ModelCIF file with pLDDT and N, C-alpha, C, O atoms, coordinates in Angstrom:
data_MODEL
#
_entry.id   MODEL 
#
_entity.id                         1 
_entity.type                       polymer 
_entity.pdbx_number_of_molecules   1 
#
_entity_poly.entity_id                      1 
_entity_poly.type                           'polypeptide(L)' 
_entity_poly.nstd_linkage                   no 
_entity_poly.nstd_monomer                   no 
_entity_poly.pdbx_seq_one_letter_code       MQQCQNCGSFVSAHFARVFGDNDDQVWACLDCTTGTDILSGGAVYGADSATAE 
_entity_poly.pdbx_seq_one_letter_code_can   MQQCQNCGSFVSAHFARVFGDNDDQVWACLDCTTGTDILSGGAVYGADSATAE 
_entity_poly.pdbx_strand_id                 A 
#
loop_
_entity_poly_seq.entity_id 
_entity_poly_seq.num 
_entity_poly_seq.mon_id 
_entity_poly_seq.hetero 
1 1  MET n 
1 2  GLN n 
1 3  GLN n 
1 4  CYS n 
1 5  GLN n 
1 6  ASN n 
1 7  CYS n 
1 8  GLY n 
1 9  SER n 
1 10 PHE n 
1 11 VAL n 
1 12 SER n 
1 13 ALA n 
1 14 HIS n 
1 15 PHE n 
1 16 ALA n 
1 17 ARG n 
1 18 VAL n 
1 19 PHE n 
1 20 GLY n 
1 21 ASP n 
1 22 ASN n 
1 23 ASP n 
1 24 ASP n 
1 25 GLN n 
1 26 VAL n 
1 27 TRP n 
1 28 ALA n 
1 29 CYS n 
1 30 LEU n 
1 31 ASP n 
1 32 CYS n 
1 33 THR n 
1 34 THR n 
1 35 GLY n 
1 36 THR n 
1 37 ASP n 
1 38 ILE n 
1 39 LEU n 
1 40 SER n 
1 41 GLY n 
1 42 GLY n 
1 43 ALA n 
1 44 VAL n 
1 45 TYR n 
1 46 GLY n 
1 47 ALA n 
1 48 ASP n 
1 49 SER n 
1 50 ALA n 
1 51 THR n 
1 52 ALA n 
1 53 GLU n 
#
_struct_asym.id          A 
_struct_asym.entity_id   1 
#
loop_
_ma_qa_metric.id 
_ma_qa_metric.mode 
_ma_qa_metric.name 
_ma_qa_metric.software_group_id 
_ma_qa_metric.type 
1 global pLDDT . pLDDT 
2 local  pLDDT . pLDDT 
#
_ma_qa_metric_global.metric_id      1 
_ma_qa_metric_global.metric_value   85.79 
_ma_qa_metric_global.model_id       1 
_ma_qa_metric_global.ordinal_id     1 
#
loop_
_ma_qa_metric_local.label_asym_id 
_ma_qa_metric_local.label_comp_id 
_ma_qa_metric_local.label_seq_id 
_ma_qa_metric_local.metric_id 
_ma_qa_metric_local.metric_value 
_ma_qa_metric_local.model_id 
_ma_qa_metric_local.ordinal_id 
A MET 1  2 82.00 1 1  
A GLN 2  2 92.00 1 2  
A GLN 3  2 95.00 1 3  
A CYS 4  2 95.00 1 4  
A GLN 5  2 94.00 1 5  
A ASN 6  2 93.00 1 6  
A CYS 7  2 95.00 1 7  
A GLY 8  2 95.00 1 8  
A SER 9  2 96.00 1 9  
A PHE 10 2 97.00 1 10 
A VAL 11 2 96.00 1 11 
A SER 12 2 96.00 1 12 
A ALA 13 2 95.00 1 13 
A HIS 14 2 96.00 1 14 
A PHE 15 2 95.00 1 15 
A ALA 16 2 94.00 1 16 
A ARG 17 2 94.00 1 17 
A VAL 18 2 93.00 1 18 
A PHE 19 2 92.00 1 19 
A GLY 20 2 92.00 1 20 
A ASP 21 2 92.00 1 21 
A ASN 22 2 92.00 1 22 
A ASP 23 2 93.00 1 23 
A ASP 24 2 93.00 1 24 
A GLN 25 2 93.00 1 25 
A VAL 26 2 94.00 1 26 
A TRP 27 2 92.00 1 27 
A ALA 28 2 93.00 1 28 
A CYS 29 2 93.00 1 29 
A LEU 30 2 93.00 1 30 
A ASP 31 2 95.00 1 31 
A CYS 32 2 93.00 1 32 
A THR 33 2 91.00 1 33 
A THR 34 2 91.00 1 34 
A GLY 35 2 90.00 1 35 
A THR 36 2 90.00 1 36 
A ASP 37 2 89.00 1 37 
A ILE 38 2 89.00 1 38 
A LEU 39 2 88.00 1 39 
A SER 40 2 86.00 1 40 
A GLY 41 2 85.00 1 41 
A GLY 42 2 82.00 1 42 
A ALA 43 2 83.00 1 43 
A VAL 44 2 85.00 1 44 
A TYR 45 2 76.00 1 45 
A GLY 46 2 70.00 1 46 
A ALA 47 2 57.00 1 47 
A ASP 48 2 60.00 1 48 
A SER 49 2 55.00 1 49 
A ALA 50 2 48.00 1 50 
A THR 51 2 47.00 1 51 
A ALA 52 2 46.00 1 52 
A GLU 53 2 46.00 1 53 
#
loop_
_atom_site.group_PDB 
_atom_site.id 
_atom_site.type_symbol 
_atom_site.label_atom_id 
_atom_site.label_alt_id 
_atom_site.label_comp_id 
_atom_site.label_asym_id 
_atom_site.label_entity_id 
_atom_site.label_seq_id 
_atom_site.pdbx_PDB_ins_code 
_atom_site.Cartn_x 
_atom_site.Cartn_y 
_atom_site.Cartn_z 
_atom_site.occupancy 
_atom_site.B_iso_or_equiv 
_atom_site.pdbx_formal_charge 
_atom_site.auth_seq_id 
_atom_site.auth_comp_id 
_atom_site.auth_asym_id 
_atom_site.auth_atom_id 
_atom_site.pdbx_PDB_model_num 
ATOM 1   N N  . MET A 1 1  ? 99.393 -58.385 -5.031  1.00 82.00 ? 1  MET A N  1 
ATOM 2   C CA . MET A 1 1  ? 98.279 -56.977 -5.629  1.00 82.00 ? 1  MET A CA 1 
ATOM 3   C C  . MET A 1 1  ? 97.719 -57.976 -6.878  1.00 82.00 ? 1  MET A C  1 
ATOM 4   O O  . MET A 1 1  ? 98.330 -58.730 -7.635  1.00 82.00 ? 1  MET A O  1 
ATOM 5   N N  . GLN A 1 2  ? 96.830 -57.770 -6.801  1.00 92.00 ? 2  GLN A N  1 
ATOM 6   C CA . GLN A 1 2  ? 95.052 -58.892 -7.443  1.00 92.00 ? 2  GLN A CA 1 
ATOM 7   C C  . GLN A 1 2  ? 95.301 -57.382 -8.291  1.00 92.00 ? 2  GLN A C  1 
ATOM 8   O O  . GLN A 1 2  ? 95.676 -56.256 -7.967  1.00 92.00 ? 2  GLN A O  1 
ATOM 9   N N  . GLN A 1 3  ? 94.952 -57.924 -9.309  1.00 95.00 ? 3  GLN A N  1 
ATOM 10  C CA . GLN A 1 3  ? 94.929 -57.480 -11.051 1.00 95.00 ? 3  GLN A CA 1 
ATOM 11  C C  . GLN A 1 3  ? 93.784 -57.838 -11.676 1.00 95.00 ? 3  GLN A C  1 
ATOM 12  O O  . GLN A 1 3  ? 93.459 -58.876 -11.100 1.00 95.00 ? 3  GLN A O  1 
ATOM 13  N N  . CYS A 1 4  ? 92.709 -57.526 -12.787 1.00 95.00 ? 4  CYS A N  1 
ATOM 14  C CA . CYS A 1 4  ? 92.884 -57.436 -13.660 1.00 95.00 ? 4  CYS A CA 1 
ATOM 15  C C  . CYS A 1 4  ? 92.648 -58.306 -15.055 1.00 95.00 ? 4  CYS A C  1 
ATOM 16  O O  . CYS A 1 4  ? 91.737 -58.016 -15.830 1.00 95.00 ? 4  CYS A O  1 
ATOM 17  N N  . GLN A 1 5  ? 93.340 -59.134 -15.233 1.00 94.00 ? 5  GLN A N  1 
ATOM 18  C CA . GLN A 1 5  ? 94.137 -60.221 -16.726 1.00 94.00 ? 5  GLN A CA 1 
ATOM 19  C C  . GLN A 1 5  ? 93.186 -59.377 -18.062 1.00 94.00 ? 5  GLN A C  1 
ATOM 20  O O  . GLN A 1 5  ? 93.463 -59.518 -19.253 1.00 94.00 ? 5  GLN A O  1 
ATOM 21  N N  . ASN A 1 6  ? 92.444 -58.812 -17.722 1.00 93.00 ? 6  ASN A N  1 
ATOM 22  C CA . ASN A 1 6  ? 91.751 -58.615 -18.940 1.00 93.00 ? 6  ASN A CA 1 
ATOM 23  C C  . ASN A 1 6  ? 92.837 -56.856 -18.818 1.00 93.00 ? 6  ASN A C  1 
ATOM 24  O O  . ASN A 1 6  ? 93.831 -56.661 -19.517 1.00 93.00 ? 6  ASN A O  1 
ATOM 25  N N  . CYS A 1 7  ? 92.378 -55.998 -17.953 1.00 95.00 ? 7  CYS A N  1 
ATOM 26  C CA . CYS A 1 7  ? 93.237 -54.724 -18.526 1.00 95.00 ? 7  CYS A CA 1 
ATOM 27  C C  . CYS A 1 7  ? 94.080 -53.740 -17.347 1.00 95.00 ? 7  CYS A C  1 
ATOM 28  O O  . CYS A 1 7  ? 94.415 -52.655 -16.871 1.00 95.00 ? 7  CYS A O  1 
ATOM 29  N N  . GLY A 1 8  ? 94.072 -54.666 -17.368 1.00 95.00 ? 8  GLY A N  1 
ATOM 30  C CA . GLY A 1 8  ? 95.074 -54.671 -15.981 1.00 95.00 ? 8  GLY A CA 1 
ATOM 31  C C  . GLY A 1 8  ? 95.153 -53.906 -14.439 1.00 95.00 ? 8  GLY A C  1 
ATOM 32  O O  . GLY A 1 8  ? 96.133 -53.604 -13.758 1.00 95.00 ? 8  GLY A O  1 
ATOM 33  N N  . SER A 1 9  ? 93.548 -53.714 -14.176 1.00 96.00 ? 9  SER A N  1 
ATOM 34  C CA . SER A 1 9  ? 93.197 -52.478 -13.038 1.00 96.00 ? 9  SER A CA 1 
ATOM 35  C C  . SER A 1 9  ? 93.720 -53.038 -12.108 1.00 96.00 ? 9  SER A C  1 
ATOM 36  O O  . SER A 1 9  ? 94.227 -54.160 -12.103 1.00 96.00 ? 9  SER A O  1 
ATOM 37  N N  . PHE A 1 10 ? 93.613 -52.155 -11.106 1.00 97.00 ? 10 PHE A N  1 
ATOM 38  C CA . PHE A 1 10 ? 93.666 -52.884 -9.242  1.00 97.00 ? 10 PHE A CA 1 
ATOM 39  C C  . PHE A 1 10 ? 92.090 -53.360 -9.330  1.00 97.00 ? 10 PHE A C  1 
ATOM 40  O O  . PHE A 1 10 ? 91.088 -52.730 -9.668  1.00 97.00 ? 10 PHE A O  1 
ATOM 41  N N  . VAL A 1 11 ? 92.287 -54.885 -8.840  1.00 96.00 ? 11 VAL A N  1 
ATOM 42  C CA . VAL A 1 11 ? 91.304 -54.864 -7.560  1.00 96.00 ? 11 VAL A CA 1 
ATOM 43  C C  . VAL A 1 11 ? 91.707 -56.024 -6.722  1.00 96.00 ? 11 VAL A C  1 
ATOM 44  O O  . VAL A 1 11 ? 92.527 -56.932 -6.854  1.00 96.00 ? 11 VAL A O  1 
ATOM 45  N N  . SER A 1 12 ? 90.533 -55.551 -5.487  1.00 96.00 ? 12 SER A N  1 
ATOM 46  C CA . SER A 1 12 ? 90.662 -56.008 -4.454  1.00 96.00 ? 12 SER A CA 1 
ATOM 47  C C  . SER A 1 12 ? 90.912 -58.073 -4.373  1.00 96.00 ? 12 SER A C  1 
ATOM 48  O O  . SER A 1 12 ? 90.608 -58.959 -5.172  1.00 96.00 ? 12 SER A O  1 
ATOM 49  N N  . ALA A 1 13 ? 91.468 -58.093 -3.250  1.00 95.00 ? 13 ALA A N  1 
ATOM 50  C CA . ALA A 1 13 ? 91.229 -59.668 -2.958  1.00 95.00 ? 13 ALA A CA 1 
ATOM 51  C C  . ALA A 1 13 ? 90.097 -59.885 -2.641  1.00 95.00 ? 13 ALA A C  1 
ATOM 52  O O  . ALA A 1 13 ? 89.562 -60.627 -3.465  1.00 95.00 ? 13 ALA A O  1 
ATOM 53  N N  . HIS A 1 14 ? 89.436 -59.593 -1.818  1.00 96.00 ? 14 HIS A N  1 
ATOM 54  C CA . HIS A 1 14 ? 88.416 -60.139 -1.496  1.00 96.00 ? 14 HIS A CA 1 
ATOM 55  C C  . HIS A 1 14 ? 86.815 -60.147 -2.999  1.00 96.00 ? 14 HIS A C  1 
ATOM 56  O O  . HIS A 1 14 ? 85.799 -60.780 -3.287  1.00 96.00 ? 14 HIS A O  1 
ATOM 57  N N  . PHE A 1 15 ? 87.855 -58.663 -3.593  1.00 95.00 ? 15 PHE A N  1 
ATOM 58  C CA . PHE A 1 15 ? 86.702 -59.649 -5.312  1.00 95.00 ? 15 PHE A CA 1 
ATOM 59  C C  . PHE A 1 15 ? 87.343 -60.352 -5.476  1.00 95.00 ? 15 PHE A C  1 
ATOM 60  O O  . PHE A 1 15 ? 87.007 -61.154 -4.605  1.00 95.00 ? 15 PHE A O  1 
ATOM 61  N N  . ALA A 1 16 ? 88.398 -60.924 -6.137  1.00 94.00 ? 16 ALA A N  1 
ATOM 62  C CA . ALA A 1 16 ? 89.202 -61.273 -6.808  1.00 94.00 ? 16 ALA A CA 1 
ATOM 63  C C  . ALA A 1 16 ? 88.502 -63.175 -6.097  1.00 94.00 ? 16 ALA A C  1 
ATOM 64  O O  . ALA A 1 16 ? 88.221 -64.035 -6.931  1.00 94.00 ? 16 ALA A O  1 
ATOM 65  N N  . ARG A 1 17 ? 88.424 -63.328 -5.307  1.00 94.00 ? 17 ARG A N  1 
ATOM 66  C CA . ARG A 1 17 ? 87.974 -64.329 -4.504  1.00 94.00 ? 17 ARG A CA 1 
ATOM 67  C C  . ARG A 1 17 ? 86.301 -64.576 -5.328  1.00 94.00 ? 17 ARG A C  1 
ATOM 68  O O  . ARG A 1 17 ? 85.878 -65.359 -6.179  1.00 94.00 ? 17 ARG A O  1 
ATOM 69  N N  . VAL A 1 18 ? 85.847 -63.704 -4.714  1.00 93.00 ? 18 VAL A N  1 
ATOM 70  C CA . VAL A 1 18 ? 83.993 -63.565 -5.108  1.00 93.00 ? 18 VAL A CA 1 
ATOM 71  C C  . VAL A 1 18 ? 83.975 -63.435 -6.106  1.00 93.00 ? 18 VAL A C  1 
ATOM 72  O O  . VAL A 1 18 ? 83.023 -64.136 -6.448  1.00 93.00 ? 18 VAL A O  1 
ATOM 73  N N  . PHE A 1 19 ? 84.691 -62.648 -7.653  1.00 92.00 ? 19 PHE A N  1 
ATOM 74  C CA . PHE A 1 19 ? 84.122 -63.031 -9.013  1.00 92.00 ? 19 PHE A CA 1 
ATOM 75  C C  . PHE A 1 19 ? 85.137 -63.419 -9.263  1.00 92.00 ? 19 PHE A C  1 
ATOM 76  O O  . PHE A 1 19 ? 85.438 -63.084 -10.409 1.00 92.00 ? 19 PHE A O  1 
ATOM 77  N N  . GLY A 1 20 ? 86.152 -64.185 -8.612  1.00 92.00 ? 20 GLY A N  1 
ATOM 78  C CA . GLY A 1 20 ? 87.954 -64.693 -9.775  1.00 92.00 ? 20 GLY A CA 1 
ATOM 79  C C  . GLY A 1 20 ? 87.250 -65.942 -10.539 1.00 92.00 ? 20 GLY A C  1 
ATOM 80  O O  . GLY A 1 20 ? 86.107 -66.163 -10.938 1.00 92.00 ? 20 GLY A O  1 
ATOM 81  N N  . ASP A 1 21 ? 88.635 -66.742 -10.553 1.00 92.00 ? 21 ASP A N  1 
ATOM 82  C CA . ASP A 1 21 ? 88.559 -68.095 -10.600 1.00 92.00 ? 21 ASP A CA 1 
ATOM 83  C C  . ASP A 1 21 ? 88.478 -68.439 -9.612  1.00 92.00 ? 21 ASP A C  1 
ATOM 84  O O  . ASP A 1 21 ? 88.027 -67.828 -8.643  1.00 92.00 ? 21 ASP A O  1 
ATOM 85  N N  . ASN A 1 22 ? 89.125 -70.047 -9.685  1.00 92.00 ? 22 ASN A N  1 
ATOM 86  C CA . ASN A 1 22 ? 89.937 -71.000 -8.434  1.00 92.00 ? 22 ASN A CA 1 
ATOM 87  C C  . ASN A 1 22 ? 90.240 -71.033 -7.972  1.00 92.00 ? 22 ASN A C  1 
ATOM 88  O O  . ASN A 1 22 ? 90.212 -71.460 -6.818  1.00 92.00 ? 22 ASN A O  1 
ATOM 89  N N  . ASP A 1 23 ? 91.483 -69.967 -9.409  1.00 93.00 ? 23 ASP A N  1 
ATOM 90  C CA . ASP A 1 23 ? 92.449 -69.564 -8.738  1.00 93.00 ? 23 ASP A CA 1 
ATOM 91  C C  . ASP A 1 23 ? 92.931 -68.279 -8.097  1.00 93.00 ? 23 ASP A C  1 
ATOM 92  O O  . ASP A 1 23 ? 94.114 -68.072 -7.830  1.00 93.00 ? 23 ASP A O  1 
ATOM 93  N N  . ASP A 1 24 ? 91.539 -67.083 -7.772  1.00 93.00 ? 24 ASP A N  1 
ATOM 94  C CA . ASP A 1 24 ? 91.402 -66.314 -8.071  1.00 93.00 ? 24 ASP A CA 1 
ATOM 95  C C  . ASP A 1 24 ? 92.126 -64.714 -8.978  1.00 93.00 ? 24 ASP A C  1 
ATOM 96  O O  . ASP A 1 24 ? 92.527 -63.592 -8.670  1.00 93.00 ? 24 ASP A O  1 
ATOM 97  N N  . GLN A 1 25 ? 91.906 -65.702 -10.424 1.00 93.00 ? 25 GLN A N  1 
ATOM 98  C CA . GLN A 1 25 ? 92.293 -64.443 -11.228 1.00 93.00 ? 25 GLN A CA 1 
ATOM 99  C C  . GLN A 1 25 ? 91.277 -64.220 -11.650 1.00 93.00 ? 25 GLN A C  1 
ATOM 100 O O  . GLN A 1 25 ? 90.452 -65.118 -11.482 1.00 93.00 ? 25 GLN A O  1 
ATOM 101 N N  . VAL A 1 26 ? 90.809 -62.980 -12.383 1.00 94.00 ? 26 VAL A N  1 
ATOM 102 C CA . VAL A 1 26 ? 90.552 -62.092 -12.461 1.00 94.00 ? 26 VAL A CA 1 
ATOM 103 C C  . VAL A 1 26 ? 90.149 -61.449 -14.333 1.00 94.00 ? 26 VAL A C  1 
ATOM 104 O O  . VAL A 1 26 ? 91.120 -61.003 -14.944 1.00 94.00 ? 26 VAL A O  1 
ATOM 105 N N  . TRP A 1 27 ? 89.280 -61.455 -14.798 1.00 92.00 ? 27 TRP A N  1 
ATOM 106 C CA . TRP A 1 27 ? 89.182 -61.403 -16.059 1.00 92.00 ? 27 TRP A CA 1 
ATOM 107 C C  . TRP A 1 27 ? 88.536 -60.017 -16.593 1.00 92.00 ? 27 TRP A C  1 
ATOM 108 O O  . TRP A 1 27 ? 88.859 -59.467 -17.645 1.00 92.00 ? 27 TRP A O  1 
ATOM 109 N N  . ALA A 1 28 ? 87.998 -59.762 -16.085 1.00 93.00 ? 28 ALA A N  1 
ATOM 110 C CA . ALA A 1 28 ? 87.097 -58.532 -16.254 1.00 93.00 ? 28 ALA A CA 1 
ATOM 111 C C  . ALA A 1 28 ? 86.265 -58.389 -15.162 1.00 93.00 ? 28 ALA A C  1 
ATOM 112 O O  . ALA A 1 28 ? 85.424 -59.097 -14.607 1.00 93.00 ? 28 ALA A O  1 
ATOM 113 N N  . CYS A 1 29 ? 86.787 -57.131 -14.980 1.00 93.00 ? 29 CYS A N  1 
ATOM 114 C CA . CYS A 1 29 ? 86.720 -55.887 -14.011 1.00 93.00 ? 29 CYS A CA 1 
ATOM 115 C C  . CYS A 1 29 ? 85.596 -54.742 -13.912 1.00 93.00 ? 29 CYS A C  1 
ATOM 116 O O  . CYS A 1 29 ? 84.767 -54.654 -14.818 1.00 93.00 ? 29 CYS A O  1 
ATOM 117 N N  . LEU A 1 30 ? 85.565 -53.847 -12.792 1.00 93.00 ? 30 LEU A N  1 
ATOM 118 C CA . LEU A 1 30 ? 84.318 -52.702 -13.365 1.00 93.00 ? 30 LEU A CA 1 
ATOM 119 C C  . LEU A 1 30 ? 84.810 -51.506 -14.182 1.00 93.00 ? 30 LEU A C  1 
ATOM 120 O O  . LEU A 1 30 ? 84.125 -50.668 -14.767 1.00 93.00 ? 30 LEU A O  1 
ATOM 121 N N  . ASP A 1 31 ? 86.316 -51.613 -14.090 1.00 95.00 ? 31 ASP A N  1 
ATOM 122 C CA . ASP A 1 31 ? 87.083 -50.631 -15.393 1.00 95.00 ? 31 ASP A CA 1 
ATOM 123 C C  . ASP A 1 31 ? 87.109 -51.262 -17.003 1.00 95.00 ? 31 ASP A C  1 
ATOM 124 O O  . ASP A 1 31 ? 87.227 -50.640 -18.059 1.00 95.00 ? 31 ASP A O  1 
ATOM 125 N N  . CYS A 1 32 ? 86.956 -52.702 -16.776 1.00 93.00 ? 32 CYS A N  1 
ATOM 126 C CA . CYS A 1 32 ? 86.607 -52.878 -18.165 1.00 93.00 ? 32 CYS A CA 1 
ATOM 127 C C  . CYS A 1 32 ? 85.282 -53.681 -19.054 1.00 93.00 ? 32 CYS A C  1 
ATOM 128 O O  . CYS A 1 32 ? 85.334 -54.217 -20.161 1.00 93.00 ? 32 CYS A O  1 
ATOM 129 N N  . THR A 1 33 ? 84.253 -53.550 -18.225 1.00 91.00 ? 33 THR A N  1 
ATOM 130 C CA . THR A 1 33 ? 83.256 -54.318 -17.900 1.00 91.00 ? 33 THR A CA 1 
ATOM 131 C C  . THR A 1 33 ? 81.869 -53.413 -17.440 1.00 91.00 ? 33 THR A C  1 
ATOM 132 O O  . THR A 1 33 ? 81.652 -52.272 -17.033 1.00 91.00 ? 33 THR A O  1 
ATOM 133 N N  . THR A 1 34 ? 81.128 -54.550 -17.737 1.00 91.00 ? 34 THR A N  1 
ATOM 134 C CA . THR A 1 34 ? 79.163 -54.662 -16.904 1.00 91.00 ? 34 THR A CA 1 
ATOM 135 C C  . THR A 1 34 ? 79.755 -54.854 -15.159 1.00 91.00 ? 34 THR A C  1 
ATOM 136 O O  . THR A 1 34 ? 80.544 -55.650 -14.651 1.00 91.00 ? 34 THR A O  1 
ATOM 137 N N  . GLY A 1 35 ? 78.932 -53.695 -14.592 1.00 90.00 ? 35 GLY A N  1 
ATOM 138 C CA . GLY A 1 35 ? 78.221 -55.078 -13.741 1.00 90.00 ? 35 GLY A CA 1 
ATOM 139 C C  . GLY A 1 35 ? 76.765 -56.546 -13.657 1.00 90.00 ? 35 GLY A C  1 
ATOM 140 O O  . GLY A 1 35 ? 76.406 -57.503 -12.971 1.00 90.00 ? 35 GLY A O  1 
ATOM 141 N N  . THR A 1 36 ? 76.534 -56.036 -14.476 1.00 90.00 ? 36 THR A N  1 
ATOM 142 C CA . THR A 1 36 ? 75.616 -57.297 -14.866 1.00 90.00 ? 36 THR A CA 1 
ATOM 143 C C  . THR A 1 36 ? 76.750 -58.071 -15.165 1.00 90.00 ? 36 THR A C  1 
ATOM 144 O O  . THR A 1 36 ? 77.212 -58.712 -14.221 1.00 90.00 ? 36 THR A O  1 
ATOM 145 N N  . ASP A 1 37 ? 77.542 -58.201 -16.717 1.00 89.00 ? 37 ASP A N  1 
ATOM 146 C CA . ASP A 1 37 ? 78.299 -59.020 -16.904 1.00 89.00 ? 37 ASP A CA 1 
ATOM 147 C C  . ASP A 1 37 ? 79.167 -59.982 -16.438 1.00 89.00 ? 37 ASP A C  1 
ATOM 148 O O  . ASP A 1 37 ? 79.454 -61.076 -16.924 1.00 89.00 ? 37 ASP A O  1 
ATOM 149 N N  . ILE A 1 38 ? 79.697 -59.226 -15.041 1.00 89.00 ? 38 ILE A N  1 
ATOM 150 C CA . ILE A 1 38 ? 80.448 -59.250 -14.128 1.00 89.00 ? 38 ILE A CA 1 
ATOM 151 C C  . ILE A 1 38 ? 79.572 -60.582 -12.730 1.00 89.00 ? 38 ILE A C  1 
ATOM 152 O O  . ILE A 1 38 ? 80.263 -61.494 -12.276 1.00 89.00 ? 38 ILE A O  1 
ATOM 153 N N  . LEU A 1 39 ? 78.212 -60.420 -12.327 1.00 88.00 ? 39 LEU A N  1 
ATOM 154 C CA . LEU A 1 39 ? 77.476 -61.207 -11.701 1.00 88.00 ? 39 LEU A CA 1 
ATOM 155 C C  . LEU A 1 39 ? 76.773 -62.085 -13.126 1.00 88.00 ? 39 LEU A C  1 
ATOM 156 O O  . LEU A 1 39 ? 75.740 -62.730 -12.953 1.00 88.00 ? 39 LEU A O  1 
ATOM 157 N N  . SER A 1 40 ? 77.265 -62.047 -14.153 1.00 86.00 ? 40 SER A N  1 
ATOM 158 C CA . SER A 1 40 ? 76.862 -63.279 -14.370 1.00 86.00 ? 40 SER A CA 1 
ATOM 159 C C  . SER A 1 40 ? 78.233 -63.884 -15.175 1.00 86.00 ? 40 SER A C  1 
ATOM 160 O O  . SER A 1 40 ? 78.165 -64.382 -16.298 1.00 86.00 ? 40 SER A O  1 
ATOM 161 N N  . GLY A 1 41 ? 79.148 -63.784 -14.606 1.00 85.00 ? 41 GLY A N  1 
ATOM 162 C CA . GLY A 1 41 ? 80.229 -64.510 -14.838 1.00 85.00 ? 41 GLY A CA 1 
ATOM 163 C C  . GLY A 1 41 ? 81.270 -64.280 -15.317 1.00 85.00 ? 41 GLY A C  1 
ATOM 164 O O  . GLY A 1 41 ? 82.141 -65.149 -15.288 1.00 85.00 ? 41 GLY A O  1 
ATOM 165 N N  . GLY A 1 42 ? 81.606 -62.513 -16.154 1.00 82.00 ? 42 GLY A N  1 
ATOM 166 C CA . GLY A 1 42 ? 82.546 -62.255 -16.724 1.00 82.00 ? 42 GLY A CA 1 
ATOM 167 C C  . GLY A 1 42 ? 83.485 -62.094 -15.968 1.00 82.00 ? 42 GLY A C  1 
ATOM 168 O O  . GLY A 1 42 ? 84.576 -62.480 -16.389 1.00 82.00 ? 42 GLY A O  1 
ATOM 169 N N  . ALA A 1 43 ? 83.435 -61.561 -14.781 1.00 83.00 ? 43 ALA A N  1 
ATOM 170 C CA . ALA A 1 43 ? 84.843 -61.343 -14.424 1.00 83.00 ? 43 ALA A CA 1 
ATOM 171 C C  . ALA A 1 43 ? 85.513 -62.831 -14.081 1.00 83.00 ? 43 ALA A C  1 
ATOM 172 O O  . ALA A 1 43 ? 86.066 -62.785 -12.982 1.00 83.00 ? 43 ALA A O  1 
ATOM 173 N N  . VAL A 1 44 ? 85.607 -64.021 -14.659 1.00 85.00 ? 44 VAL A N  1 
ATOM 174 C CA . VAL A 1 44 ? 85.716 -65.674 -14.415 1.00 85.00 ? 44 VAL A CA 1 
ATOM 175 C C  . VAL A 1 44 ? 86.276 -65.890 -15.628 1.00 85.00 ? 44 VAL A C  1 
ATOM 176 O O  . VAL A 1 44 ? 87.360 -66.456 -15.771 1.00 85.00 ? 44 VAL A O  1 
ATOM 177 N N  . TYR A 1 45 ? 85.351 -65.317 -16.850 1.00 76.00 ? 45 TYR A N  1 
ATOM 178 C CA . TYR A 1 45 ? 85.689 -66.074 -17.663 1.00 76.00 ? 45 TYR A CA 1 
ATOM 179 C C  . TYR A 1 45 ? 85.682 -64.880 -19.528 1.00 76.00 ? 45 TYR A C  1 
ATOM 180 O O  . TYR A 1 45 ? 85.842 -65.108 -20.727 1.00 76.00 ? 45 TYR A O  1 
ATOM 181 N N  . GLY A 1 46 ? 85.406 -63.731 -18.687 1.00 70.00 ? 46 GLY A N  1 
ATOM 182 C CA . GLY A 1 46 ? 85.850 -62.888 -19.551 1.00 70.00 ? 46 GLY A CA 1 
ATOM 183 C C  . GLY A 1 46 ? 84.288 -61.898 -19.847 1.00 70.00 ? 46 GLY A C  1 
ATOM 184 O O  . GLY A 1 46 ? 83.248 -62.554 -19.795 1.00 70.00 ? 46 GLY A O  1 
ATOM 185 N N  . ALA A 1 47 ? 84.184 -60.623 -20.094 1.00 57.00 ? 47 ALA A N  1 
ATOM 186 C CA . ALA A 1 47 ? 82.818 -59.980 -20.466 1.00 57.00 ? 47 ALA A CA 1 
ATOM 187 C C  . ALA A 1 47 ? 82.043 -60.523 -21.610 1.00 57.00 ? 47 ALA A C  1 
ATOM 188 O O  . ALA A 1 47 ? 80.820 -60.515 -21.755 1.00 57.00 ? 47 ALA A O  1 
ATOM 189 N N  . ASP A 1 48 ? 83.305 -61.176 -22.696 1.00 60.00 ? 48 ASP A N  1 
ATOM 190 C CA . ASP A 1 48 ? 82.622 -61.209 -24.118 1.00 60.00 ? 48 ASP A CA 1 
ATOM 191 C C  . ASP A 1 48 ? 81.890 -62.628 -23.944 1.00 60.00 ? 48 ASP A C  1 
ATOM 192 O O  . ASP A 1 48 ? 80.683 -62.831 -24.069 1.00 60.00 ? 48 ASP A O  1 
ATOM 193 N N  . SER A 1 49 ? 83.174 -63.835 -23.538 1.00 55.00 ? 49 SER A N  1 
ATOM 194 C CA . SER A 1 49 ? 82.058 -64.926 -22.794 1.00 55.00 ? 49 SER A CA 1 
ATOM 195 C C  . SER A 1 49 ? 80.395 -64.753 -22.431 1.00 55.00 ? 49 SER A C  1 
ATOM 196 O O  . SER A 1 49 ? 79.415 -65.235 -22.999 1.00 55.00 ? 49 SER A O  1 
ATOM 197 N N  . ALA A 1 50 ? 80.531 -63.602 -20.900 1.00 48.00 ? 50 ALA A N  1 
ATOM 198 C CA . ALA A 1 50 ? 79.746 -64.016 -20.274 1.00 48.00 ? 50 ALA A CA 1 
ATOM 199 C C  . ALA A 1 50 ? 78.042 -63.522 -20.834 1.00 48.00 ? 50 ALA A C  1 
ATOM 200 O O  . ALA A 1 50 ? 76.979 -63.850 -20.307 1.00 48.00 ? 50 ALA A O  1 
ATOM 201 N N  . THR A 1 51 ? 78.203 -62.851 -21.770 1.00 47.00 ? 51 THR A N  1 
ATOM 202 C CA . THR A 1 51 ? 77.629 -62.249 -23.032 1.00 47.00 ? 51 THR A CA 1 
ATOM 203 C C  . THR A 1 51 ? 76.860 -63.007 -23.987 1.00 47.00 ? 51 THR A C  1 
ATOM 204 O O  . THR A 1 51 ? 75.797 -62.784 -24.568 1.00 47.00 ? 51 THR A O  1 
ATOM 205 N N  . ALA A 1 52 ? 78.092 -64.444 -23.999 1.00 46.00 ? 52 ALA A N  1 
ATOM 206 C CA . ALA A 1 52 ? 77.860 -65.288 -25.472 1.00 46.00 ? 52 ALA A CA 1 
ATOM 207 C C  . ALA A 1 52 ? 76.509 -66.165 -25.088 1.00 46.00 ? 52 ALA A C  1 
ATOM 208 O O  . ALA A 1 52 ? 75.649 -66.393 -25.940 1.00 46.00 ? 52 ALA A O  1 
ATOM 209 N N  . GLU A 1 53 ? 76.405 -66.636 -23.720 1.00 46.00 ? 53 GLU A N  1 
ATOM 210 C CA . GLU A 1 53 ? 75.432 -67.349 -23.418 1.00 46.00 ? 53 GLU A CA 1 
ATOM 211 C C  . GLU A 1 53 ? 74.499 -67.156 -23.995 1.00 46.00 ? 53 GLU A C  1 
ATOM 212 O O  . GLU A 1 53 ? 73.484 -67.813 -23.765 1.00 46.00 ? 53 GLU A O  1 
#
């Protein structure tokens, strides 16, 4: 079962494959950040890193 490494919420395998890192690890999800942050790379690097660029 995939889960967000930030908040522990369930994420689907598809979400992890698309938005996660090379190991399908997700560091932010829709339960703990916004869709805009996820599209900016927040699921890979964490929500704080996506907005810091």
